[in-house]
C-alpha positions as CSV (number, residue, x, y, z in Angstrom):
1,M,128.6,100.9,127.5
2,Y,131.7,100.0,125.5
3,T,134.2,102.2,123.9
4,A,136.1,101.3,120.7
5,R,139.0,99.9,122.6
6,E,137.0,97.6,124.9
7,S,135.8,94.3,123.5
8,S,132.2,93.5,123.6
9,P,130.8,90.4,125.4
10,V,130.1,88.8,121.9
11,S,132.9,86.6,120.8
12,C,134.7,87.0,117.4
13,T,133.5,83.6,116.2
14,E,129.9,84.7,116.8
15,V,130.4,87.9,114.9
16,A,132.1,86.1,112.0
17,A,129.2,83.7,111.7
18,A,126.7,86.5,111.7
19,V,128.6,88.4,109.1
20,K,128.9,85.3,106.8
21,V,125.1,84.7,107.0
22,R,124.3,88.4,106.5
23,G,126.5,88.5,103.5
24,R,125.0,85.5,101.8
25,V,121.5,86.7,102.4
26,E,122.2,90.2,101.1
27,H,123.7,88.7,97.9
28,V,120.4,86.9,97.3
29,F,118.2,89.9,97.8
30,A,120.5,92.1,95.7
31,S,120.3,89.6,92.9
32,Q,116.6,89.3,93.1
33,A,116.2,93.2,93.2
34,A,118.3,93.5,90.0
35,M,116.2,90.8,88.2
36,G,112.7,92.1,89.1
37,G,112.9,95.0,91.4
38,Q,111.6,95.2,94.9
39,L,108.2,96.4,94.0
40,V,105.5,93.7,93.2
41,R,103.0,95.4,90.8
42,T,100.2,92.8,90.7
43,I,96.5,92.8,91.7
44,G,95.8,90.1,94.3
45,L,97.9,88.2,96.8
46,A,97.8,85.0,94.6
47,R,99.5,86.7,91.6
48,A,102.0,88.4,93.9
49,R,103.0,85.1,95.4
50,L,103.2,83.6,91.9
51,K,105.5,86.4,90.7
52,I,107.8,86.1,93.8
53,G,107.8,82.3,93.4
54,L,108.8,82.5,89.8
55,N,111.5,85.0,90.7
56,N,112.9,82.5,93.2
57,I,112.9,79.7,90.6
58,V,114.8,81.9,88.2
59,Y,117.3,82.8,90.8
60,N,117.8,79.2,91.9
61,L,118.2,78.1,88.2
62,R,120.8,80.8,87.6
63,R,122.7,79.8,90.7
64,W,122.5,76.1,89.8
65,T,123.9,76.8,86.3
66,Y,126.7,78.8,87.9
67,L,127.5,76.1,90.4
68,Q,127.6,73.4,87.5
69,G,130.2,75.6,85.8
70,V,128.0,76.8,82.9
71,A,127.9,80.5,82.3
72,A,124.4,81.8,82.9
């Protein structure tokens, strides 16, 4: 068991890489939750997949326009 003063066996570069990935993924989920919520209210798996897929397309288009320098 490690105390607060002792360093863990994980290196700082591994922790930094994990934090970077986690931060990027959390931004994506937060943005999609703000656009359409986290609850998919459809009947049937095909419609649920379609709704999630359309949400992903909208997110990607908004991100693309932002990266192109155009205000979304």
